[in-house]
N, C-alpha and C positions, 0 to 999 in steps of 0.2 A: 718546474722551477721554479723557486722563490727569488726576487729580487730584493736586496736591501732598497730604503728609500734612498739612500744615497745614489746607488746605482740607476736607480728610475731618474732622479734628477739629472744626473752625468747624461743618460741617453736623451732626456730632452733638450738640453743644452745641446747636443751633437745633433739631434733631428733639426731642431730651429735652425743651425747654423747651416746645414747642408741646404735646407729649403731657401735660405736668404741667398746662398750661393748660385742657384739656379736664375739665370736669366730670363727662362720661360714662366718664370712666376712672378706676380705682382702682389704684395702683399697690402691690405688694406687694413689691419689689424696690427696691433702693438705688439711686436715679437713676445715679450714676456705673455702676454693673454695667450697666445697660441702655445707657447711651451708651458703654461700651464694647464690647458687643455690636452696635451699632449699627457701631462703627469697623471690627470684624470682618467683618460684612456686607458693607460698603461695599468695603472691601480684597479680599474674596472674588469679588466681582461685578466688579471692576477686573481682576483677574488672568482670569475667566472671557471679558472683554470684551478681552483683549489678546491671548488665543488665537483669539477670533474673528476678529479683526483679521489677524492672522498669516496663520490659514487662509484668508482673502479673498484677501491678497496673493499669495499661494502659487498660488491658485486662476488670480488674473488673469495672474500669471507663467506657468504652464504652458500659455497658449494657444500656438497654433502658431505663430502671429506676435508680433513683439514689440510691446506696446501701452504708448507711453509712458505714464507716472506725471502725472498732471495733466491729460491730454488730456482731452476730452469724452467719448470713448469708453472710456476707462479709468475716470471718474468715474461714467458709466452702468453699468458692470460691477461696479463697485464697491459701489455704492447697489445693486442687484440680488443680488450676491451676498451682501452684509452682511445685509440682511433675510430670505433664504433661510435664511442660518445663523441668525438669531436666530428666526425661525418653526420651524424645527427645535428649538430650546431650550425652545419655548413661547413666547415672546414674540411678541405680536402687535400691529401698529401699525394704528390706526383712522383714517382722515382725520375732522377736525374738522367739525361740521355746516356747511354753507355756508348764508349769510343773514343 
C-alpha cells in the first residue's frame, strides 16, 4: 500500500499527539524530532514493502505458465507469496479470535 507524503506527515502528527497524551510516557526529546523519526521509519518501511511487492510479482511472473494479474489464481499466489516474504522478515499475522 502506497502512502502519500502528506498521509505519512499526518500519521506522524497523530502518533506524536497520541504519545504525548499518555501519562505513562515521559518525553526527553523535542516532539518534532520524534515526529521526524516517525516519518523516517514509515518511509523506510514503505521502501521495504515495495521491495517485497516487487519480489512477489517477480515470483508470480516466473511461473512456467502465464498467470494473468487479477485472476483468482494470481490473487491466491500473491497473498501466499506476500505472507511468506513478510514471515521471512519476521512479520507474523495472527487471525483475530472468533466469537
